C-alpha positions as CSV (number, residue, x, y, z in Angstrom):
1,M,-6.9,6.9,-0.5
2,P,-5.1,8.2,2.6
3,K,-3.8,11.8,2.4
4,T,-0.8,11.1,4.4
5,I,2.9,10.6,3.8
6,G,4.4,7.1,4.6
7,I,7.5,5.0,3.8
8,L,8.2,1.6,2.1
9,G,10.0,-1.2,3.7
10,K,10.5,-4.9,3.8
11,K,9.2,-7.4,6.5
12,L,12.2,-9.1,8.2
13,G,10.2,-11.4,10.5
14,M,9.0,-11.6,14.1
15,T,10.7,-11.6,17.5
16,R,9.8,-10.6,21.0
17,M,10.8,-7.6,23.3
18,Y,10.2,-7.0,27.0
19,S,8.5,-4.2,28.5
20,E,10.0,-2.5,31.7
21,D,7.7,-4.8,33.9
22,G,8.9,-7.9,32.1
23,T,5.8,-8.4,29.8
24,A,6.8,-10.2,26.6
25,I,5.7,-8.3,23.5
26,G,5.6,-9.9,20.1
27,V,7.0,-7.6,17.5
28,T,7.5,-7.4,13.8
29,A,10.8,-6.1,12.4
30,V,10.6,-4.0,9.2
31,V,13.7,-2.5,7.4
32,A,12.0,0.8,6.3
33,G,13.6,3.2,3.9
34,P,15.4,5.2,3.1
35,C,13.0,6.3,0.2
36,I,14.0,8.9,-2.5
37,V,11.4,11.4,-3.7
38,L,11.4,10.8,-7.5
39,Q,8.5,13.1,-8.6
40,K,6.3,15.8,-7.3
41,K,2.6,16.1,-8.5
42,T,0.4,19.2,-8.0
43,I,-3.2,20.1,-8.6
44,K,-1.9,22.5,-11.4
45,T,-0.1,19.9,-13.4
46,D,-1.7,16.6,-12.6
47,G,-5.0,17.3,-10.8
48,Y,-4.0,16.1,-7.4
49,N,-1.2,16.7,-4.8
50,A,1.3,13.7,-4.4
51,I,4.8,12.6,-4.3
52,Q,6.4,9.6,-5.8
53,V,9.1,7.6,-3.9
54,G,11.4,4.9,-4.8
55,F,12.7,2.1,-2.4
56,D,15.2,-0.8,-2.8
57,N,18.0,0.2,-5.2
58,K,18.3,-1.6,-8.5
59,K,21.3,-1.7,-10.9
60,E,21.0,0.5,-13.7
61,S,21.7,-2.5,-16.2
62,R,18.4,-3.9,-14.9
63,V,16.3,-0.8,-15.7
64,N,14.6,-0.1,-19.1
65,K,15.3,3.1,-20.8
66,P,12.1,5.0,-20.1
67,A,12.4,4.2,-16.4
68,N,16.1,4.8,-16.4
69,G,15.3,8.4,-17.7
70,H,12.8,9.0,-15.1
71,F,15.2,7.9,-12.4
72,K,18.0,10.1,-13.8
73,A,15.6,13.2,-13.7
74,A,15.7,12.7,-9.9
75,G,19.5,12.3,-10.0
76,K,19.2,8.7,-8.8
77,G,19.7,5.2,-10.1
78,G,17.1,2.5,-10.4
79,F,14.6,1.3,-7.7
80,Y,12.6,-2.0,-7.4
81,H,9.6,-0.5,-5.8
82,I,7.8,2.9,-6.7
83,K,4.9,4.3,-4.6
84,E,2.8,7.4,-4.8
85,F,1.7,9.1,-1.4
86,R,-1.2,11.6,-1.7
87,I,-0.4,14.6,0.6
88,A,-1.9,18.1,1.1
89,D,1.4,19.8,1.0
90,V,4.1,18.9,-1.5
91,E,6.2,22.0,-1.3
92,Q,8.0,20.6,1.9
93,Y,9.5,17.9,-0.4
94,E,12.0,18.2,-3.2
95,V,12.8,15.8,-6.0
96,G,15.9,13.7,-4.9
97,Q,15.3,14.2,-1.2
98,E,15.8,11.2,1.1
99,I,12.9,10.3,3.5
100,I,14.0,8.4,6.5
101,L,12.4,6.9,9.6
102,A,13.4,9.5,12.0
103,D,11.6,12.3,9.8
104,L,8.3,10.5,10.2
105,F,7.9,8.3,13.2
106,K,8.8,8.1,16.9
107,V,8.3,5.3,19.6
108,G,4.7,5.1,20.6
109,D,3.2,6.4,17.4
110,L,0.2,4.7,15.9
111,V,0.5,3.8,12.2
112,D,-1.3,2.0,9.4
113,V,0.4,-0.8,7.7
114,S,-0.3,-2.4,4.4
115,G,1.2,-5.5,2.7
116,I,0.1,-8.4,0.4
117,S,-1.0,-11.5,2.3
118,K,0.5,-14.9,1.8
119,G,-1.0,-16.5,-1.2
120,R,-2.7,-20.0,-0.3
121,G,-3.9,-20.8,-3.8
122,F,-7.2,-22.2,-4.6
123,Q,-8.7,-23.6,-1.4
124,G,-11.9,-25.2,-0.2
125,V,-14.7,-23.6,2.2
126,I,-13.3,-25.3,5.3
127,K,-9.7,-23.7,5.0
128,R,-10.8,-20.4,3.3
129,H,-13.9,-19.6,5.2
130,G,-13.9,-21.8,8.3
131,F,-16.9,-24.2,7.5
132,K,-17.4,-26.9,9.9
133,G,-17.7,-29.7,7.6
134,G,-19.6,-32.9,7.7
135,C,-19.4,-36.1,9.7
136,A,-16.2,-38.1,9.4
137,A,-17.8,-41.4,9.9
138,H,-21.1,-43.4,10.4
139,G,-21.6,-43.8,6.6
140,S,-21.5,-40.1,5.9
141,M,-20.6,-39.1,2.3
142,F,-20.4,-35.5,3.1
143,H,-17.1,-34.3,4.5
144,R,-15.6,-31.1,3.1
145,A,-18.1,-30.1,0.5
146,P,-19.7,-26.6,0.5
147,G,-23.2,-28.0,0.6
148,S,-26.2,-26.2,-1.0
149,I,-25.3,-22.8,-2.6
150,G,-28.7,-21.5,-3.6
151,C,-32.5,-21.6,-3.5
152,S,-34.9,-23.3,-5.8
153,A,-37.1,-21.4,-8.5
154,T,-36.8,-18.2,-6.4
155,P,-34.4,-16.5,-6.9
156,S,-33.0,-19.1,-9.4
157,R,-29.5,-17.9,-8.9
158,V,-26.6,-17.9,-6.4
159,V,-26.7,-14.8,-4.4
160,K,-23.8,-12.3,-4.4
161,G,-21.1,-12.8,-1.8
162,K,-21.8,-16.4,-1.2
163,K,-18.9,-18.0,0.5
164,M,-17.5,-20.7,-1.9
165,P,-14.2,-22.2,-2.8
166,G,-11.7,-20.0,-4.5
167,Q,-8.3,-18.0,-4.4
168,M,-7.2,-17.6,-0.9
169,G,-4.8,-14.9,0.2
170,N,-2.5,-12.8,-2.1
171,Y,-4.4,-9.6,-1.7
172,L,-3.8,-6.2,-0.1
173,V,-4.4,-6.3,3.7
174,T,-4.1,-3.1,5.9
175,K,-3.9,-3.3,9.6
176,K,-4.8,0.0,11.5
177,N,-3.6,1.6,14.6
178,V,-0.3,-0.5,15.0
179,T,2.0,0.8,17.9
180,I,5.6,1.5,17.2
181,I,7.7,-0.3,19.9
182,D,11.1,0.8,18.9
183,I,13.0,2.6,16.2
184,R,16.7,1.8,15.3
185,P,17.6,4.6,12.9
186,E,21.2,3.5,12.4
187,E,19.8,0.3,10.9
188,N,16.6,1.7,9.3
189,V,14.7,-0.9,11.3
190,L,11.2,-0.3,12.8
191,L,9.8,-2.7,15.4
192,V,6.0,-2.7,15.6
193,K,3.6,-4.5,18.0
194,G,2.0,-7.7,16.6
195,A,2.1,-9.6,13.3
196,L,1.9,-7.9,9.8
197,P,0.4,-9.2,6.7
198,G,2.7,-10.9,4.1
199,A,5.7,-13.2,3.9
200,K,9.3,-12.3,5.0
201,Q,11.0,-9.9,2.5
202,G,7.4,-8.8,1.5
203,L,6.9,-5.1,0.7
204,I,5.4,-3.2,3.4
205,Q,3.7,0.2,3.1
206,I,3.7,2.3,6.5
207,Y,1.5,5.4,6.8
208,T,1.6,8.1,9.4
209,K,-1.7,8.9,11.2
């Protein structure tokens, strides 16, 4: 688990920007933060150092009583997303403190970005793993099937990790060393180079390096 602070955000979509020499750069816009520190965890009390942050305000009427008490202890309302960041020094943060983009990042920084990839449902081996497939004509009856999945009497089983049909997407993907192209603190918007995992409005976690 990364021992670094980060911020939560939502993916807005992709656009393009131009460098000083006119080169077009594909960028992804993320509205990131502000996040509120809800809880501090220390080695003495919890066995490890971490801070818990909340993102994306929620109406108090939509929060259950246990969660509402937790949020009010931080002097804040409800949040749709809660995330824990393990860090070495928790003393620099206080409960109720606001974490914003300008506190963590600057243009040109490299960051790690995590998100849930788009779910594609149950898919076959051609779409899921890029298998070639069989002949489309000339009497072939083998088109999109996976083919043989194992051996004979030895080892009499399907080996672990065999590429087969199954659930595609909808899992955590982390893209490392992503360059920050621009920061717009007045809008809480971060523009990073290239594509990011997930759908529009999907939750994104951005970690400092």
